N, C-alpha and C positions, 0 to 999 in steps of 0.2 A: 595584441595582432590582427592587423587587419584584412580580413574577411574576403574575397574577392563577391562582387553583387555574384555569380552566376553558382558560385558555391552557396551562399547564401538561399537563393532561390529555392538550387538542388534539396541544402537541405530541408529548408520547410513542404518538399512538394512531398519527402520523404520523410516528415514529419505527421506531416496527415493523417497516411496508412498506421502510422502510429495510433494516433487520436482514434480514426475507428473500433481497430485494435481493441483497446483500453476500452471503448465503448462497453463490444462484444463481451469482450472480460468480466464486468461485471454483473453481464446477464446474464453465467456460468453457472451453475450448483451443483457442478462435478468436481473438486478439492484438483485432481489430475488436473483435468483438463484446463482449468485457471489457471493452474502451478505453466502449462506445459505453453499456452497463449503468451504467459507477461514473461515464459526464457524468447519469445519470439518479439514482443514486442519488446526486451530490454535491446537485445538484438538489431530491431529498424533503431533504435537509442540511438544506438554506438555509431550504426552506418551515420547517420544527423548528424550528432555530437561530432564527428568528424573530417565532415563541413562545415562544422565551426571553428574548427579547433578546440572545440570546449573537452579537454581532455580528462579534466573532474570527472566530468559526468560518465565517458568513454571510459572510466576507470570500471566508475561506480553502477554500471550499464551492464558493464560485459562484465563484472565476475558477480551479479546478479543472473544474467543469464546464464551463468555455468550453475549458479545455488538455486534456482526453481528448475532450469533441464534436472540435476541432478536428486530435485524433492517431486516433483512429478514422477519420475520412475519410479521412488521410492515411494510413494502416494500410488500409485498402478498397481507393482509385482511386491509390496507388504517388503522386501529383499532386507531392507536394512533394517538392523534391533535400532531402541532405539538409542543409545549406547554410543553405535553408527552414526547417527544422524545429530547429535550434540558435537559429536566430533565433529561433524563437518561444517557443524554452523562457528566450534572457535578454529578450525584450516579458513575458514571462507574469512568469518572476520578480522582474521592476521596479515590472507592473506589480499584488502579490502585497505589496511592500516599501510602494507610495505607500497601498492597502487598509489593510496591519497599523496604520499611521503615524496612520490616525486613527479603526484600531475601537480600539486596543490598550488593557486597562485594567491588566495586573501585569505583572510581567517577561518570567513564562513565559512571555505571547506572543510574545517576539521570539528565546528558543530555535525556537517554534514556528517565527517565520517564516524563523533558520538552516536548521531539518532541512529546509524548502519549498527553500529553493536546492539546496541536494545532493543531494537529491530529483527535483529534476526537470535539474538536469546528470549526471544518470547518466541519468537517459534519452532524455537528447539523444546519450549517449555510447553509452551498450547495456551499460551496462559493472549486473549484477544487486547487487551487493553496497554501490553506489551506490544503490539501489533501497530492496533491502528490510534494511538497519541505518537507514538516515533513518527508512524506514517502520516500525520497529520506536520510533525515540524519538519520532515523529514522532507514531505512535495514545497513547506511551506521553502524552507531553504533555497528549494531547485526551483522555486517559481522567484525568486532572488534573482539564483544565475540563469534564467536563465530573461530574462530584463538584462542581463549584461551584457550577453549575448545577444540583443534582440533579437530571437527566436522566437517565433511568435504563437509555432504549435506548439512549442516547450510548454509557454507560457500559459495556454489552453487548458494541455493534458493535464499540465501540478496542479488549475482548480480546479479541472472537475474533480481531477483525486479527490482533492479536500471535500470539495463539496459534498461527492459521495458518503466520507469520514466522516459530512456533520450530522448528514443526513441520518447513516445508519445510528449517531448517539441522541438524534434527536429523537425518533421514530423508540429504542432501547429506552430514554424518560418518562413517555407517550406510552410505552407495554410498562412500566412498572408501575405507572399511577395507575394505568388503569386494573390493575389485579392487585392494587391495596385497598382501589376505589367495591370492591367485589365482596370482599368479606364485612365490611356498612350494611353491603346493602342486604346481605344476607341473613347478616345479624335484626333488619329492619322486617320481617316480610313474619316473621312468628311474632313479635308484637303487633301488627296489625291481625293473626289472626288468632290473635288469641281476645284481644277484645274487641274483632269479630263475632267472637264463643262465647263469652259473654255478658254482651248487648243482646245476646238472644239468646236468653237463659229468662 
């Protein structure tokens, strides 16, 4: 479907706000605030994608907006039990499936759905790798999606999110190596002390 120039421009202007918001989100330490701002960012993505007729992203971002708003409320109030949260994750996953069924255009859209399922269950069980790794693939696929719809702001935002995930794993790797080096350094110190004592006698 051909997108009129004025609609493309409007979508990119709205998308700029989305990029700024995602940068702010990744500076947040409070989980409830991060989820709440993510819901707003998802909503902005929905509006921007409507102007591009990108209904796959409209559906995915719309479900994510409701999901993040729900989890932000849960994080802030602690009113939902783990069982309730798991039930909500299952519900959101199936809603994503229904939305994708009616909006998919190419095979890559079903790969996006698969990563959404894994991402959602990672959130439910608190497994950071089930969130980060599918998140990397998910944003990579939506990077391709943004290229297909010629969305410059979409390309930038998904690239920034992918970079943030890669940086997270680089930092994690460096911290792991640093912790692994500390015991060996601790073992070297006593041997040095012992040798100095033996020389002094």
